[in-house]
TORDOPA-511382 format. One record per residue (C-alpha): residue in one letter; y, x, z. Coordinates in steps of 0.5 Angstrom, whole numbers, padded with zeros to 4 digits, always signed. Example, Ala and Ser with C-alpha at 12.3 -4.5 7.8 and 13.67 -1.06 7.14 Angstrom:
2
A-0009+0025+0016;S-0002+0027+0014;
% end
This chain:
493
X-0145+0052+0085;X-0149+0055+0079;X-0146+0062+0081;X-0147+0061+0088;X-0154+0059+0087;X-0155+0065+0082;X-0152+0070+0087;X-0157+0068+0093;X-0163+0068+0088;X-0161+0075+0086;X-0160+0077+0093;X-0167+0074+0095;X-0170+0078+0089;X-0166+0084+0091;X-0170+0084+0098;X-0177+0083+0095;X-0176+0089+0090;X-0174+0094+0095;X-0178+0092+0101;X-0182+0098+0104;X-0179+0103+0100;X-0177+0110+0102;X-0170+0112+0103;X-0166+0115+0098;X-0165+0123+0097;X-0162+0128+0093;X-0168+0132+0093;X-0170+0135+0086;X-0177+0132+0083;X-0175+0125+0086;X-0176+0118+0083;X-0170+0114+0085;X-0169+0107+0084;X-0162+0103+0085;X-0162+0095+0085;X-0156+0091+0085;X-0154+0084+0085;X-0147+0081+0083;X-0144+0074+0083;X-0137+0071+0082;X-0133+0065+0081;X-0126+0064+0078;X-0121+0058+0078;X-0120+0059+0070;X-0124+0060+0064;X-0124+0067+0065;X-0126+0072+0070;X-0120+0076+0073;X-0118+0082+0069;X-0120+0087+0074;X-0126+0084+0076;X-0129+0085+0069;X-0125+0091+0067;X-0128+0098+0067;X-0135+0096+0069;X-0139+0099+0063;X-0139+0092+0060;X-0144+0089+0065;X-0139+0083+0068;X-0138+0077+0063;X-0131+0075+0061;X-0133+0068+0062;X-0132+0065+0069;X-0138+0064+0074;X-0142+0069+0072;X-0148+0074+0076;X-0152+0079+0074;X-0158+0083+0077;X-0159+0090+0075;X-0166+0094+0077;X-0166+0101+0075;X-0171+0107+0076;X-0168+0115+0075;X-0172+0121+0075;X-0169+0128+0077;X-0173+0134+0075;X-0172+0141+0076;X-0176+0148+0075;X-0174+0155+0078;X-0173+0158+0072;X-0166+0154+0070;X-0169+0148+0067;X-0168+0141+0069;X-0169+0134+0066;X-0167+0127+0068;X-0169+0120+0065;X-0167+0113+0067;X-0168+0106+0065;X-0163+0101+0067;X-0164+0094+0066;X-0159+0088+0066;X-0160+0080+0067;X-0154+0077+0066;X-0151+0070+0066;X-0147+0067+0062;X-0149+0072+0056;X-0151+0071+0049;X-0157+0075+0051;X-0159+0074+0058;X-0164+0080+0059;X-0162+0087+0056;X-0162+0095+0057;X-0156+0098+0060;X-0158+0105+0060;X-0164+0108+0057;X-0164+0116+0057;X-0168+0123+0057;X-0164+0129+0058;X-0166+0137+0059;X-0162+0142+0061;X-0162+0150+0062;X-0157+0152+0067;X-0150+0149+0065;X-0152+0146+0058;X-0155+0139+0057;X-0158+0135+0051;X-0158+0128+0053;X-0161+0123+0048;X-0160+0115+0049;X-0155+0110+0052;X-0152+0113+0059;X-0146+0111+0063;X-0142+0117+0062;X-0135+0119+0065;X-0132+0125+0063;X-0125+0123+0064;X-0120+0128+0068;X-0117+0121+0071;X-0120+0118+0078;X-0126+0114+0076;X-0124+0108+0081;X-0117+0108+0081;X-0114+0110+0074;X-0113+0104+0069;X-0117+0108+0064;X-0118+0113+0060;X-0114+0112+0053;X-0120+0114+0049;X-0126+0113+0053;X-0126+0109+0059;X-0132+0106+0063;X-0130+0099+0060;X-0135+0098+0055;X-0143+0099+0055;X-0145+0106+0053;X-0146+0107+0046;X-0153+0110+0044;X-0153+0117+0042;X-0155+0124+0042;X-0150+0129+0046;X-0150+0136+0047;X-0145+0138+0053;X-0143+0143+0058;X-0142+0137+0063;X-0139+0141+0068;X-0133+0146+0068;X-0137+0153+0067;X-0134+0159+0068;X-0132+0163+0062;X-0135+0170+0062;X-0130+0176+0063;X-0124+0172+0066;X-0126+0174+0073;X-0127+0166+0075;X-0120+0164+0073;X-0122+0160+0066;X-0127+0155+0066;X-0129+0150+0060;X-0133+0144+0059;X-0134+0139+0053;X-0139+0135+0049;X-0141+0134+0041;X-0145+0127+0040;X-0147+0123+0034;X-0149+0115+0036;X-0150+0108+0033;X-0148+0101+0035;X-0153+0096+0036;X-0148+0090+0037;X-0150+0086+0030;X-0153+0080+0033;X-0147+0079+0038;X-0142+0080+0033;X-0145+0075+0028;X-0145+0070+0034;X-0138+0072+0036;X-0135+0071+0029;X-0139+0065+0027;X-0138+0066+0020;X-0131+0066+0021;X-0129+0073+0019;X-0133+0079+0016;X-0135+0084+0021;X-0138+0091+0021;X-0146+0093+0022;X-0149+0099+0024;X-0143+0103+0025;X-0144+0110+0026;X-0140+0114+0031;X-0138+0122+0032;X-0134+0124+0038;X-0133+0131+0041;X-0129+0134+0047;X-0127+0141+0050;X-0123+0142+0056;X-0120+0148+0059;X-0118+0149+0066;X-0115+0155+0069;X-0116+0155+0077;X-0118+0160+0082;X-0125+0159+0084;X-0124+0163+0090;X-0119+0158+0092;X-0114+0163+0094;X-0108+0160+0089;X-0107+0152+0090;X-0105+0151+0083;X-0109+0149+0077;X-0108+0147+0070;X-0113+0143+0065;X-0112+0142+0058;X-0116+0138+0053;X-0118+0135+0047;X-0122+0129+0045;X-0124+0127+0038;X-0127+0120+0036;X-0129+0117+0029;X-0133+0111+0026;X-0136+0112+0020;X-0142+0109+0016;X-0145+0102+0017;X-0144+0096+0012;X-0140+0090+0012;X-0143+0083+0013;X-0145+0079+0007;X-0145+0086+0003;X-0151+0091+0002;X-0146+0096+0000;X-0146+0102+0005;X-0140+0106+0007;X-0142+0114+0006;X-0147+0116+0011;X-0150+0123+0008;X-0150+0129+0012;X-0144+0132+0007;X-0141+0126+0010;X-0142+0127+0017;X-0139+0134+0016;X-0133+0131+0013;X-0133+0126+0019;X-0134+0132+0024;X-0128+0136+0020;X-0124+0130+0019;X-0123+0131+0012;X-0122+0126+0006;X-0128+0122+0003;X-0131+0123-0003;X-0132+0119-0010;X-0136+0114-0006;X-0131+0113-0001;X-0126+0107-0001;X-0119+0109-0004;X-0116+0109+0003;X-0121+0114+0005;X-0120+0118-0001;X-0113+0119+0001;X-0113+0120+0008;X-0119+0122+0012;X-0126+0119+0011;X-0128+0114+0017;X-0123+0111+0023;X-0121+0117+0027;X-0117+0117+0034;X-0117+0122+0040;X-0112+0125+0045;X-0109+0131+0048;X-0110+0131+0056;X-0106+0135+0061;X-0107+0135+0068;X-0103+0140+0073;X-0106+0140+0080;X-0104+0143+0087;X-0109+0143+0092;X-0109+0145+0100;X-0114+0144+0105;X-0112+0137+0107;X-0108+0134+0101;X-0108+0135+0094;X-0103+0132+0088;X-0104+0132+0081;X-0099+0130+0075;X-0102+0128+0068;X-0101+0126+0061;X-0105+0123+0056;X-0102+0124+0049;X-0106+0119+0044;X-0106+0119+0037;X-0109+0115+0031;X-0107+0120+0025;X-0103+0126+0023;X-0096+0123+0026;X-0099+0122+0033;X-0103+0129+0033;X-0096+0132+0031;X-0093+0128+0037;X-0088+0124+0033;X-0091+0117+0037;X-0085+0118+0042;X-0087+0117+0049;X-0093+0113+0048;X-0099+0115+0052;X-0101+0115+0059;X-0097+0118+0065;X-0100+0119+0072;X-0099+0122+0079;X-0105+0122+0084;X-0104+0124+0091;X-0111+0125+0095;X-0110+0125+0103;X-0117+0128+0106;X-0114+0128+0113;X-0111+0121+0113;X-0117+0116+0112;X-0113+0110+0112;X-0111+0112+0105;X-0115+0117+0102;X-0112+0117+0095;X-0106+0114+0091;X-0105+0113+0084;X-0099+0111+0080;X-0099+0110+0072;X-0095+0108+0067;X-0098+0106+0060;X-0094+0106+0054;X-0096+0104+0047;X-0090+0101+0044;X-0088+0107+0039;X-0094+0108+0035;X-0089+0113+0030;X-0085+0107+0028;X-0086+0100+0024;X-0088+0102+0017;X-0093+0107+0014;X-0092+0110+0008;X-0098+0113+0005;X-0095+0117-0001;X-0088+0119-0003;X-0084+0124-0005;X-0083+0129+0000;X-0078+0133-0003;X-0073+0128-0004;X-0075+0124+0003;X-0077+0130+0008;X-0080+0127+0014;X-0087+0125+0017;X-0088+0119+0013;X-0093+0116+0018;X-0092+0110+0022;X-0095+0103+0024;X-0101+0107+0027;X-0104+0100+0030;X-0108+0103+0036;X-0115+0102+0036;X-0115+0098+0030;X-0117+0100+0023;X-0117+0097+0016;X-0124+0099+0014;X-0127+0098+0021;X-0125+0091+0023;X-0128+0091+0030;X-0124+0097+0032;X-0125+0102+0038;X-0130+0097+0041;X-0137+0096+0043;X-0140+0089+0044;X-0132+0087+0043;X-0130+0091+0049;X-0125+0096+0048;X-0128+0103+0049;X-0121+0106+0051;X-0116+0103+0056;X-0117+0096+0058;X-0110+0095+0058;X-0110+0094+0051;X-0114+0087+0051;X-0120+0087+0048;X-0122+0083+0042;X-0127+0079+0047;X-0120+0076+0049;X-0119+0073+0042;X-0121+0065+0042;X-0121+0064+0035;X-0127+0069+0033;X-0123+0074+0030;X-0124+0081+0031;X-0119+0087+0032;X-0114+0088+0038;X-0108+0083+0037;X-0104+0086+0043;X-0104+0094+0042;X-0096+0095+0044;X-0096+0095+0051;X-0092+0098+0057;X-0095+0097+0064;X-0094+0100+0071;X-0101+0101+0075;X-0102+0102+0082;X-0109+0104+0085;X-0111+0106+0092;X-0117+0107+0097;X-0118+0108+0104;X-0123+0107+0110;X-0121+0101+0115;X-0127+0104+0119;X-0132+0109+0119;X-0137+0103+0115;X-0131+0099+0111;X-0128+0102+0105;X-0123+0098+0101;X-0120+0099+0094;X-0113+0096+0091;X-0111+0095+0084;X-0105+0092+0082;X-0102+0092+0074;X-0096+0089+0071;X-0096+0089+0064;X-0091+0087+0058;X-0094+0086+0051;X-0091+0085+0044;X-0097+0084+0040;X-0097+0089+0034;X-0092+0092+0029;X-0095+0087+0023;X-0096+0081+0028;X-0091+0081+0034;X-0090+0076+0039;X-0085+0071+0038;X-0083+0072+0045;X-0085+0078+0050;X-0091+0076+0054;X-0092+0079+0061;X-0098+0079+0066;X-0100+0081+0073;X-0107+0083+0075;X-0109+0085+0082;X-0116+0086+0085;X-0118+0087+0093;X-0125+0090+0094;X-0128+0091+0101;X-0135+0095+0102;X-0139+0095+0108;X-0145+0099+0110;X-0149+0100+0116;X-0153+0106+0119;X-0159+0102+0120;X-0159+0099+0113;X-0159+0106+0110;X-0158+0105+0102;X-0155+0098+0103;X-0148+0097+0100;X-0145+0090+0101;X-0138+0089+0097;X-0133+0083+0097;X-0128+0082+0092;X-0122+0078+0091;X-0118+0078+0084;X-0112+0074+0080;X-0109+0074+0074;X-0102+0071+0073;X-0097+0071+0066;X-0098+0070+0059;X-0103+0075+0057;X-0109+0073+0061;X-0112+0066+0063;X-0109+0064+0070;X-0114+0065+0074;X-0116+0067+0082;X-0123+0069+0083;X-0128+0072+0088;X-0134+0076+0087;X-0140+0079+0092;X-0145+0084+0091;X-0151+0088+0094;X-0154+0094+0092;X-0160+0098+0095;X-0161+0105+0093;X-0168+0109+0095;X-0173+0114+0093;X-0180+0112+0091;X-0183+0119+0091;X-0182+0126+0093;X-0187+0131+0089;X-0188+0137+0093;
% end
């Protein structure tokens, strides 16, 4: 009942907040707004998996929750190639350790294809479908955005002297975590945790495509690199190396100096991981098909493709002339190999030839106990359950060896009603160092239906039904309702 009351209270606030405003537009030099209210209830102790995953960390894990998100966004543009944007997006969420926080706050300035962004912003740079994919293994929309300085070519840009056939996009960023208070509350003095972690990431993607659309085939290839570094451990005043020289080491993935830990002096400074991304597309006027693979790596053995079949494999079909089923996605995620069960840091390569690596322990790291997470939500694929699911107050990913099949599809029931379906079946083996005694299986699904009316311009109403079954997540059936309104405050002539 508390959830239902919260939802209808948010709906009332939503109507009050948007009453009398103009309708939304995409014109330059405009100040737009977005207000969204959401509420859900579930039979189990947790919100079902697909109702909380890949939503930028806004929907709480605890069952019976709701939020109100008001935001304002400015889009400016000049006639000399410059453009600028700014945004402020608040969240009022319950239950949560702090009920009011800033989800997004950023300022951006760009010139033609180049963009400089400062702040916390929900970005999606993956090649995979935002709504239907199970999630990018390096950066999915699963966790809250990390505040950062980001210099990028956010869209594919034609490389000169290639007659339009070669395009490139990418970014270079440095950021910092601000989840100290949350981690202190989560571990409840049961475990040490890392504070003020610094982040660095960069990516580059190339695309070979006929921009005149005469040739139907196109190919994408890219590289992502992420690193955690700096920060301190709770209960200690000794900071990890964080000088400008150390940042250069992080960017170049080099070993640490004399003030780094022994492990970081032997290997590389900080916690590094990333992926090779490949996508082949065949596009016709009324349909398109895509095949893709993401090869994840945690160290040199993964970089050299010694981690077996691990990675994300997917097929996507777009049916633009068949509205009942617009898009279908089928994916297989495999993370069981991890270059074997054991890791040999040093050995005689002459007597024992080989890669000498193993137990890659995806998303975990010995120095950074939180692993590849922010506010305990995994930054990568949510199919490797986030530390937030750990009921004993421990950190890290306890279940990173999985084999999963995932299906996503969406379409139109009528001209005013859309739907989305996600269905995932997963088997889990724990980790190499702490395997489960018995394989754990789970099945998670989501049915989401959205409705809008031509007389209610800017409004969108969505209902969702989700369920979890199996041993990985708490058995639960849940439903959710949301209403959102978008519009324009003012258009500057």
